[in-house]
N, C-alpha and C positions, 0 to 999 in steps of 0.2 A: 503493500500500499504505498502510495506516496505522501508524504508530508506539505501542508499547506504553506509553509512560508509565514511572510505577514499576509493579515487577514482580518475580518471585520466579523462580528457577531451581532451588530445592530449598538455596539457601545465598544469604546476603545478600540486600538490595534491588539491585536493579538498573534505570537508568534508561535509557528510550530514546526521543528525540526530537530534532527535526531541530535543527542547531547545538550537538549536544551533543559534546565531544571524548573518545575512547574509547581507552584502551589495550587493545587485544585480543591473546591469545595462543591458539593451536592447535597443537595436537601430533601426531605420528604415532601410528598405533593400535600396543600394544605399547612405548611409547617409555620408560613405567614400570612397575618391577617391582610385580604383583597384592600383593605381601606388604605393601608400601609404602602401597601405597592404601587396603588394609583396615586395617593399623594406624593411619592418620591419620582413617579414619573412627570407628574404635573409640574412639581416645583424645581425639578431640574437643578439636584445640588451637586457639589463636586463629588468626583467619585469616591473620593475618600469620604467621603460625609454619607455619601449614600449606603458603602460596604458599612461601614460601623455602624448605622442604623439596622441594617440586616442583621450584622452578628448579634447586635444588642437583643433584638427582639428573636432570632434563633436560641439564642442561650436565657430567654426566659420560657421557652417550651410552651408556648400558647396554642400550638395545634396538635396534632397527633405526634406521640412518643413512641412509636413501635420498636425504636432502636434500644429503648429502655431495659429492655425484654433481653436477658443475657442469651438467650439461644438465636434471637434476631441479630443482634451484634455479633456473635460468633459466626453467623454466615455472612455477614459483610465484610468481617476480618478475613474470613478464608477468601473470599474475592479478591480483596487488595492484594493478598501475600501470595495467591496462585501462583502468577506468573512473575511474582519477583525474580530478576536477574535474567529473564527470557525477553519480556516485552516491553521492560521499564527495568530501573534500579531504584526500590524503594529506600527513602530516607527518613521519611516519620508518616506517621497516619494515627488517626483519632477518629472513633466512633463515637458520637455524641447521641442523647437521646433523642435528636430528630435532623443530625445531617452528619456529615462527615468530611473532614479535611484530609489529605494526602498531599505528602511533598515528594516528587517522582524527577528522576531525571531520564529524559526519552532515549528511547533505544532506535536505532536505525529500522525502517519499514513497520512502525509501528504509531501512526497519528494520536494526537491525543484524544481526539474525538472518540476514535475506535477503543482506545483503551478504556475511557470512562463508561463508553456505551456498553462494554464487556462486563464492567463492576455492575452497572446498573442493570441491565437485562438478566445475568445469572442471581442475583441476591433478589431481586422484585419477584422472580418466578418461585424462587424457593419459600421466601418469605410468606407471598399470598397462600402459596400452595398450605405451608402451617398454619396460616391464621385461617383457611377456609375462605378465603376471598378472592375476587377477580376484578376489583377496581384498581385506578391508576396508584402506583405505590410512591413513585420518585417522582419531582419537579422536571418537567420538562429540559429546564436547562441549566447549566453549572458554571460557577465562576472559576477562572484562571486566570493566573498571573506569571509571567515568566520572572525569573531570577536574576539580578543584574550581578552579582558577584559573591563571594565565600561569605562576606558579613552579612549579607541579604539573606542569604540561603539558612545560615545557622541562626538568625533572628525569627526567621518564619518555623525554623524547626522546632524553637524554643516556646512561640508561641502557640503553635499547633499542640503539642504535648501538656501546654500550661493552661489549654483552655477549660479541662473540666474544673482546674482551681478555680479560675477568674469566674466560673459559672456558679460556682459554690458548690460544684458536688462532691469534691473528696479535699484532703489538705495539700497531698503535694502529686505533682504528675503521676511518679510511679504508682500512687495508690488506685488508680482507675486503671481497671484490669483492661479494656478494650483499646488501648494504644501502646506505639511503640516505645513509650516511656518505661514500661515495664520491663523491658527488655534491657533498657540501659539502666535501670535502678535510681537511687534516689541522686538527682542531680547537685551538682556543686554552686557555688553564689554566681548567680547572675544578674546582670543588669534587667531592672524589670522593661518589659516591651510592650509598648502601647500597642491598641489594636490598630493604628493609623501606620504602624510602621510597614506595612506590605500594601498601602493602599496608593503608590504614585506609578505612573506608567514609566518604566525602566526597560533598560535594553537587558537582552538575556547576556549567557558567558560566552560571549562569541567578540570579536575586535571589530569586525564590521559586517553584520549582519545584512543578507541580502533586503531588497526591497522590491 
């Protein structure tokens, strides 16, 4: 499969290429109130403000929280880790009650959209079967942001693994079972990362990415 390079999905430029480091967020269908999404569309805030508002609402878990069920979270974790080292290199991940964070390095022949689709398709089918339901499981779109440099990548890794702590679900990142932080163990001292640390348009790990 061919990578898309620079492209748009209705907001911001996106970059899809082998070797690129990407922060991906996808969420449950119905996890964000429709009035909030409508307000964001009509007010046209800056992208960092838009994503910060979305992150805050997701952490409040106002909609369905099917991923709070340990077995459902395990299914998503299985989908994320299954092709690690083959279709992508998995740097960090976290399954929250209503959304998922992933930090990956893309591999040749596997466009980001195809990878995200495989995660969502496998997990939706398995969880819907387990719940005895047929409805839409994931929201149709997803958020992605390419990483500029190793410092940003490390900041995002910390932000992803600290998400359960900032949402008030546990005391330390390693306490959250459905996260790459459990494999790393208790973290050392870190400078707190604000939600806006990942919310700027930045270039990927390429000196002169094609346009």
